[in-house]
C-alpha positions, 0 to 999 in steps of 0.5 A: 521430534518437533522440539528438536526440529524447531531448536535446530531450525534457523530462518536465516539459513532457510530464507526461501523456505521460510518466506514460502511457508509464510506466503502460503500460510497467509494465502491459505488463511485468507482464502479460507476466511473470505467465504465465511466473511461473504456469507455473514456480510450478506446475511447481516446486510453489511453491504456497500450500497451504490450511490452517486460516486459508486462505479458498481450497480450491485450491493457488495460486501466491504469487509474484505479487510477482515480476511487480510487482517486475520491472516496477517495476525495469525502468521505474525503470531506463529512466526514471532518466536523465531523473529524480532518479537518486539517489532512484530508485537508493535506492528500487530498492536498498530494493525489492531487499532486501525483494524477496529477503526476501519471496521467501525467506519465500514459499519457505521461511518467514523469521523475523519478526526477519529481516523486520523487520531487512530492513525497517529496512535498506531504510527506513534507506537512504532516510531517511539518504541522502535525508533524507526523514523526518517532521520533526515532528508538525505541532502534534499534541500541540503538537509541531512539530519533533522532534530529528534522531535522534527524527525518524529513529526515528519515521520508521523506526517509520512505515515498519515500521507501514505495511509490516506493516499492509499485509501484514496486509490481504492476506487476500482476493482483490484487497483488497491490490492494489486498495487499493494501486492506489487509494492510488497513484493519489491519490499520483500526483495529489499528487506531480504537484501538488507538482512531484515527477515522480520520485515520480509516476513510481514511483507511476504505475508501481506502478499499472500493475503492480498493474492487471496483477496484479489481472487474475489475482488476481481470476481463477478459473482462473489465480489468483495471490497477491501473497505476502510478495514483493509485500506487502513491495515494495508496502507499502514503496512506500506507506510511502515515498510517505506519508513523502515526501508528509508531508516535502515539505509540512512543509518547504514553508510555502506548500503547501496541505497544510502543516498537514494532511498527517499527517491526509491521509496517515492517511486514505489509509492508514486501512484497514490502520492501523485494522484492524491497531490493532483486531486487535492490541487484540483479540488482546492485551486480549480474547484475551490472546494474542500480537499476532502470532498469526494469526487471522480477526478482520480486518475483511475476514474479518468482511465474508465472515462477514457474507455478502459475497463476496471481490469485494464485500468488496474493493470496499466496503472500498476505496470506503469508504477512498476516501470517507474520503480525499475527506472528509479533502480537505474538512477541510483548513481545520480544526485538525489534531487536529480533522481526525484525530478527525473521520477516526477517527469518520467512518471507523469509522462508515462501516466499521460501515455495511455490517454494519448494512445486512446485518443490517437486510436479514437481519432484513427477510427473516426478518420476510417469511418468517414 
């Protein structure tokens, strides 16, 4: 009976059912694994100890990435027989490399050079064996097509940039998980429209695992952090989704996003990219220190200093980023360079707006108290 069912079943003809099952399966596996991870972390004292940069007063487990990784691997293994096996196997290989690097970093701390080397290896596997790379700049700076090796080098740079930019926003409760959940939902939509069910399945599985993680990441009593294990795995997938989306549109002249995919991808990753650029500029130019020296100058730290709670800061940041993406979808008719300039200007204004509102409310309260 099951043999006949599987032989006749076609994911392409049952997309909604297929993605729903992948989402529920990923959510269930992650949901069931987190209590065990919490128990082991507490029993073995595998906890994050509060320090000068910490925004929490209590020790907290940092192994949430294990549950995310486990659910993704199980889902991809089970659905592999129906979809693009080559893509799924290579993605699983890259995820496994970064999972163990992140796990080692969470437990005993890993040097930055070793993490970068692992990220390059994981990204290189996908680029070389699937030829999924950024082919050109889509007329940005009048560059359409890059030489092969330049294309590979630039794609590797984008992987490293997105993975580490995503890692840097994992600073307050729920931010990294909520941001990745929202971005992955949009990627599901884009991949389904493009007819790539393999990528859509990976993206929807990531949505399911992140939703289960957020339940505990926002919790007061049973809190768990994503850790480097999670941020490396999730950041790698977000980078892979971004580059895959740009690649599939650049090789398809009939795609709606043929000339605008870099701008849309930039809008999707706007917050981590703009925050990383801002922090690095502040550290290098203003404070004259290393760009990799940790501090509390991220935008999400500024939200907390302005009086916003962790939850409100997370919701505002993700809402603003979603609005930026919606704006980007409505700028597709413009020249690509114009789209990017508009996204940078509008996005910067939108992220300054909450601070202006908070300052206005504070001033009004002072006036009323006089």
